[in-house]
C-alpha positions as CSV (number, residue, x, y, z in Angstrom):
1,M,-20.7,-9.6,12.2
2,E,-20.8,-13.4,12.1
3,R,-17.7,-15.4,13.0
4,S,-17.5,-16.9,9.5
5,D,-17.6,-13.4,7.9
6,T,-14.8,-12.3,10.1
7,L,-12.7,-15.3,9.3
8,L,-13.3,-14.8,5.6
9,R,-12.5,-11.1,5.8
10,R,-9.3,-11.7,7.7
11,S,-8.3,-14.6,5.4
12,L,-8.7,-12.4,2.3
13,L,-6.9,-9.5,4.0
14,V,-3.9,-11.7,4.8
15,N,-4.0,-13.2,1.3
16,G,-4.0,-9.7,-0.2
17,V,-1.0,-8.6,1.9
18,F,0.9,-11.8,1.2
19,S,0.2,-11.5,-2.6
20,I,1.3,-7.8,-2.6
21,S,4.5,-8.7,-0.8
22,T,5.2,-11.7,-3.1
23,G,4.5,-9.6,-6.2
24,L,6.8,-6.8,-5.1
25,I,9.6,-9.3,-4.3
26,A,9.3,-11.0,-7.7
27,F,9.3,-7.7,-9.5
28,L,12.1,-6.0,-7.5
29,F,14.4,-8.9,-7.3
30,A,13.7,-10.6,-10.6
31,D,17.3,-10.6,-11.7
32,A,18.6,-12.4,-8.6
33,I,15.6,-14.9,-8.6
34,S,16.0,-15.6,-12.3
35,E,19.6,-16.7,-11.9
36,F,18.5,-19.0,-9.0
37,M,15.5,-20.5,-10.8
38,S,16.8,-20.4,-14.4
39,I,13.8,-18.3,-15.6
40,E,14.0,-15.1,-17.6
41,A,13.9,-12.0,-15.4
42,L,11.2,-10.4,-17.7
43,V,8.9,-13.4,-17.0
44,L,9.4,-12.9,-13.3
45,R,8.7,-9.2,-13.6
46,F,5.5,-10.0,-15.5
47,I,4.4,-12.5,-12.9
48,G,5.3,-10.1,-10.1
49,V,3.1,-7.4,-11.6
50,A,0.2,-9.8,-12.1
51,V,0.5,-11.1,-8.5
52,L,0.8,-7.5,-7.2
53,V,-2.4,-6.5,-9.0
54,F,-4.2,-9.6,-7.8
55,G,-3.1,-8.8,-4.2
56,L,-4.3,-5.3,-4.4
57,A,-7.7,-6.4,-5.7
58,V,-8.0,-9.0,-2.9
59,Y,-7.0,-6.5,-0.3
60,W,-9.4,-3.9,-1.6
61,F,-12.3,-6.3,-1.7
62,S,-11.5,-7.6,1.8
63,R,-12.1,-4.0,3.0
64,H,-15.7,-3.8,1.6
65,E,-18.6,-4.0,3.9
66,T,-20.0,-7.0,2.1
67,I,-17.9,-9.7,0.5
68,E,-19.3,-11.4,-2.5
69,R,-19.2,-15.1,-2.4
70,G,-18.2,-15.3,-6.0
71,F,-15.1,-13.2,-5.3
72,A,-14.1,-15.4,-2.4
73,V,-14.5,-18.5,-4.6
74,F,-12.5,-16.8,-7.4
75,T,-9.7,-15.9,-5.0
76,T,-9.5,-19.5,-3.7
77,V,-9.4,-20.9,-7.3
78,A,-6.8,-18.3,-8.3
79,D,-4.6,-19.2,-5.3
80,L,-4.7,-22.9,-6.3
81,A,-3.5,-22.1,-9.8
C-alpha cells in the first residue's frame, strides 16, 4: 500500500469517527446545546442525524479495499460546507 493511500484511508477513518461522535452529541444533547446556541432542538437533532449518517458513510468507505477519488473529493467538499 502506498503512503498516500494509507494517509487518505486514515484521514477518512478519523473523519468518519469524528463525524459519528459529533452527530451523536448533537442528537443526544440537542436540548442543552439549543439553549446555549439559541437554535431549535429539532434543528439540532436533524443536523445530528445528517452528520451521523455522513460519518457512517465515510467510515464505511474508508474500510473498502479501494477508495474512489470522487468520494474523497466529495468528503472534503462536504467537510468544508
